[in-house]
N, C-alpha and C positions, 0 to 999 in steps of 0.2 A: 740059176740056182734059185728057189723062193724060199724065202724068211717063213717058219711058221709062227703064226702068231697064236698065242694062248687065248683061247674063248674066255669072255668075260663072263663070270657067274654070278658076280656080287654088284649090286647096285649099290649106289651111292647111298640112297636110305637105308639099305639094308647093312649097309658097312656101319653105318650110325647105330642102328639098332643092336647089332653086335655089340659095338663098345658099350651102348646104354645098359645091355644085362649083367654087365660086371658091377661089383661096389664101386659107387660115386661119392666119395666124402665131400665133394663140393656142394652135392643135394641135400646133406645131412645137415640138420641143426646142430651148431658146434656144441651145444650142452652134452648132446648124446656123441661126442666124439672123444677119444683119448688118446694120448700118445703112443699105447701099444698098437694102435690101429696103423702104425707106420712104420717100416723099416725098408733097407735097402737090399734085401738079399733078393727078393722076387726080381727085382729090375736088373740086378748084376747079373741074375742067371739069364735073364732074358735078352741082353747084352751079351752074352759070350756066346749064346744061341745063336745069334744075327754077326757074329764076328766081331766083336766089339766096335761098331759104327762110329761112337762117340769121340774115338780116339784118333780117326782118320782127319781129323782137320783140328786147325787151332779154335778155342772157344773163349769169348768173354763171358762169363757166367753173372748173374745180376740176382741178388736177392733185395729186400726191403718190403717196408711196408707200404710207400707209396711212392711213384714216380718211376717204378720200375720199367712199366711199358713206355714212358717217353724216354727215358735214358737208355733203354734197349734199342729203340726206333733211332736216336741220335746216333750211337753206335753204329747201327746197321747201316743209315746214310753213309756216313762217312768210309765205311770198308767198302762200300759199292762203289763210290763216287772215286776211291782209290785204284779201283778197277777190279776188285775182288767179286768174284761170285759167292754171294754171301745169303747164308741161312738167317731167318729168325723165326725163332719160335716163342710163342707169347699166350698167355692165358689170362682171363676168358677172352673170347671173341665178341665183337660187337652184333654183328649181323648173322654170319654165316660162318659153322666150323672152321672151313676150311681156311678163314684168316688165320688160325692159328700157325700153320705152316707155310711161310714165305719164302721163297728164293729172289732175291733183289727186288723185294716188296710187292712180289707176284703171289697170291694166294695159290696153295696147290689144287688142279682140276678136281673136280668131283670125282670123275672117272680114274683118274691118276690115284685119289686117294683111296677108293674103292679096290683097286689092283692092290695098294698097298697092305690094305687090311685084309684082303684075301691071303696074300702071300705070307702073313705073320701068324695067323691063325693056328697053323699046326705047331708052332714055336710056342703061342701060350697056351696051347693044350697042355704042354708038358708041366708047367708051371703052377701048382694051385694057388688058389685064393688070390690071383691077382687082380690089382684094381683098374678101372677105367684110364686114371691118370697115369699110372705106370706104363700102360699099354700104349697110351698115347705120346709120353715122353718117348718111349720105343720106337714108335713111328717116326717121330720128327729126326732123331738121330739117325735111323736108317735111311729115311727119305733124303735126307743132307747128303749121306753118303753115296748112296745110289746115284744123286745129281750130281756128284764130284764137287761140292762146293768147296771154296778155299778158306773160308772162314764162317763162324757161325757166331750167332748171340742168342744165348739160352739166358730166358728168363725163370726163374722160381716159379712154382705154382702157389707153394704154402710155407711159409717158415724157410728152412734152408737145410738145417742138418740132416733132416730124415726124408727131404724131398726127392722125388723120384729123378729129377736132374741131376741130385748132387754124386754122379757117379763120374762125371766130368773130370778131367785134368785140366782146368783152365790155364791160358794165358795169363789171364788176369781175373781176381775176382772182383766184385762191386756188390758193396752192401748201400742202398740208397736212405734216406731218412727214415727212422723206426718210431714208430709210436704205436699206442695199444689197438690190436686188432687180432681176431681170433682167440682170445683171451684164455678160453677153457683149454685149449690145445698148445699154445705157444707159452702162456704164461701172464700171471697176472699183475705184472710190472713192467716197465720198459727195458729193465735191466735183465728181466728173465727172457723177454722177447728176443733182446739183442743176441744173448747167448745161441738162442735157436738160428737165429739170421747169421751169426757169426760161424755157425756150422761148416758154412760153404768155404770158409779157408783151408787152404791146403798148407801142407808142409813145405816151406819153402819158395811157395808161389805167392807171386806179390798182390796186393789188395787194396783196393782204393773204395774210401767210405767218405759217403755224403756228408752234409752238416747233419749233426747229431747232438741231442742234449746230453749233459753232463754225465748220466747213469748210462745211456748206450755207448758215448764213446769210451768209458772206463773199460767197457767189457770187450769194445772190439780190439781197443789197443793192448789188452792183457791177452786175448787170445791169439792175437796176431804175434806177439812177443811169444808165447807159447809152440807157435807153429814156425818160429823162426819165419815169419812172411813179411817182407818189406812192406811197410804201410804207408800210403799217401793221403792225407787226410785234409778234406775241403775246408778251407779256412786256415790251413797251415801250409802245407808244401804248395797248394794253391788256392789261388784268393781271385774274387770277382768284386767288381761294383757295375750297376746298373747304369746303361744310357739312356740314349732318347728312346721314346714309347711312342708306336704308332698304332692304327686302328685294325692293321693287320701284321704286326712284325714288331719287335724289339730288338735293340741292340745292348751290348754289354762288353766290358773290359775284362779280360782276365789273365793273369800271369801263373805260368806254371814252374814251379822251383826258381832257377835264374835264368830262365829264358826270356827273351824280349816280349813285353807284353803284347796281346793281340787284341782286335775287336772282331767280334764274331756277332753275326745277327740269326735270329730263329723266328720262324712264324707263330710257333706255339708262344699264348699269352699267358701273362702274369708272373709275377716274381718269381715263383716256386719255379717254372720252367728255367729259369736262368741258375737256379741250383741245381737242376737235373742235367741242363747241358754243361754245367761245369764239373759236375761228375762224370759225365759222359767223355768230356775232353781229357780229362785227368787219366779216365783209364783207357783211351787212346793212344795218350802219349806212352803210358807205360807199355800198352801192347807193343808200342815201336820200338822202345827199349828192348822188348823181349824177342823182335826179330821181325814184327810185322812191319813192313815199309807203308807208313802213313805220312805222306808229307801235309805240312801244314795247311796248305790250299785245299788239300783234297778233305781235311776233316771241317774247313769253313764252308765250303760247297755243300758237302754232305749235311751241314747243320742246317744252313738256309734253304734248303728244298727238301727236311723232315717234316711231314704230316704225320699226325698222330689222332685218328678222330674220336670225337667224344671227350676231350680234354679241353674245356673252354673253348669248343666249337661254335664260331658265330655262323648258324645257317644262314639267317637274311639278317639286313639292316634295316628295310622298309617292307611296310610301313611301320611297324616295331620290331627290334632285335631280336632276335630268338635264338638261344642259346643251348648247349647240351654241354654237360659237364659230370663226369662220374665221380664226384666227391661221396667217397665209400664211410668214410670214418669221421672222428670229430675234427681232427686235425685238417684233413683235407674239406671240411666245411668252414673252417676258419679261414684256409688258404682262398677258398670259391669268395667267402665275402669279401677279404681284402683285394682280389682281383676285382670285385665288381665296384669297390668304390675307387679303386685306379681308375678304371676304364671307363666305367658309367656312373659317376658320382651323381647324387640327389637324384636317381632315376627309380620311380617305384616298381618292385617287382612282382610279378606273378607267377609264384610259385608251383612247378608240377612237381612232387616229391614222392618217391618211392622207395623203399629200402628193405633191405634183409632184416628180419625180425631179431637176429642175433648180433646185432649191430648195437653202439653204444647212443641208441634214437633219440632220446632225450638231450642228452648233449650235443649229437649233430644241430638239433632243431635250434638249440640255445645259439650256437654258433653262427646260424644262417639268420635270426632273428635281428633285425635292426632296431636302433633307438628311435626310430621315428615311429609315427601311427601304425597300426598292425597291418602289415601286406598280408594277402589275399596268399594261401597255399591250397593247392589241391590236392590232397591225399589220394595217391593211385597205389598199384601193386603190378608187378610183372608176373608174369606165366612161370618164374621161378619157385621151385619147391619151397625156398627159405623165406619167400617174399611175407612181409608183415601185412596183415589186414589192414585194407584202407581206412576202415572205421576205426580200427585201434589209433592207427596213425593219426588220424585227423584229430582224436580226442589228446593225444600227446601235445600235437601242434597248436591246438586250442590252450593248452595248459601252460605253456610258454609263452603266449602273447599273439599268435597269428588267428587271422581271420581265416578259419579252414573248413572246409568241407571235403566230404569223401567221393570218391568217384572209382569205383575198383578195375573198370576198362579203361584203358590208356588212351584209346582213341577220343573217348568222351572228356576225358581229362582235358586233354589237349584242345579240344573243340571249347571247350569252357573258357579255357586259359584265354583264347584268342579272342572270344566273344566278350570277354571281361577287361581284356587288360587296355589301361587309359593311353590316349594318344601318345603320351611323353614316357610310356614306361616299357617294359620289357618283360618276356616270358623266358623263364629259366627252367630247363627240366633236368633234375638232379636227383642224386641219393645214391644209386648204384648203376654200374655198368650195366646189368640186365633192364633196367628200364631205358636208359639211354639209347641202348642197340635194339630195343622196342620200339622207340620213338622214330628212329631214324628213317625207315621205310615208310613209315606213316606220314610223317613231313615232307619226304621227297614226292609223295602220290598227292598230299592234300594241298 
């Protein structure tokens, strides 16, 4: 008997073009968006049409302003190390769109993605006004179900309460550290934003919160109480202390509830990654208590082998260090400067900086500015629709004390950085993941 193979009629590029013709709020300036643009009715209808694939495996659901991706990667690494076939859905991607849909940290193949898109088209056609992100989230849930994953880690796209991923019934909800971002949509204060992020907390389902400021902590605790959701707060039920730090890894000590302290090692650098790993550890321990078998050794192995490109990623060390970091808001910029001070003290930096125009750009630049002599900053821009023009960005950088110049084309900006960095300095490409993602292929070729 010969098995009939369905002919492929949709190419990978055509599949992407299909998605791109739907409304994509990520490409819209935040000032032009409003909360009424978002609701869960469409994605719920799509899930029903697909047979509710999001309910066919246990899910760790992760929201927050920063550290979501790293926390998700730690969780996925530990689940895989424990023997689970593990789905990982994150956004945005760095280089290729397929990175958003991973099983055991392997992105979906382009042809498989095209086939998945082709199969979903008749269902999407029955649901008016569907957005590209709603379709994308549905594709992730459906892909994981069709591939029989045994667990999945799902990262929220934006916010939480009205995010398309918030149809899941998670084994544990996770909220990483919250700071100001996407203000026109999520709220103008940390407390308001925390209310949107905490919208992923489900009735009776446990939740883990990363380190938070007092306003965010108060909101998360209040919503957890309203939802009768057991809460584990980093800094309370789980604590950590930094240990030894090396050029390519760091160690830290952690204690979860009354369990014996453990020492863990991670290759992601910076004090903030210890916070992310601690948050992930707590989420995994809660998942273990909910029935997912996650031995301590699996968590330890998974964490030690977790990679997450574009987060203080040191691409080269000689002749000068070249670092990529997707610091996308003011708080992330502060963490980046702290990590630089810790790992590369007293080294002058040549910055290659590009950012979305709807961020708090002046405040980000002020956080990056050192107290010493003016450092060079080469303002650039990604191809993304929300990118701030390089000339405007250079003017803002000069206003806060940088020796700034504009090079809109990223390749030219990188070339100038390489030509001007002093022998004892370093190059740091940062500002947004869009810039970092466009830089990685350039740097591998050049």
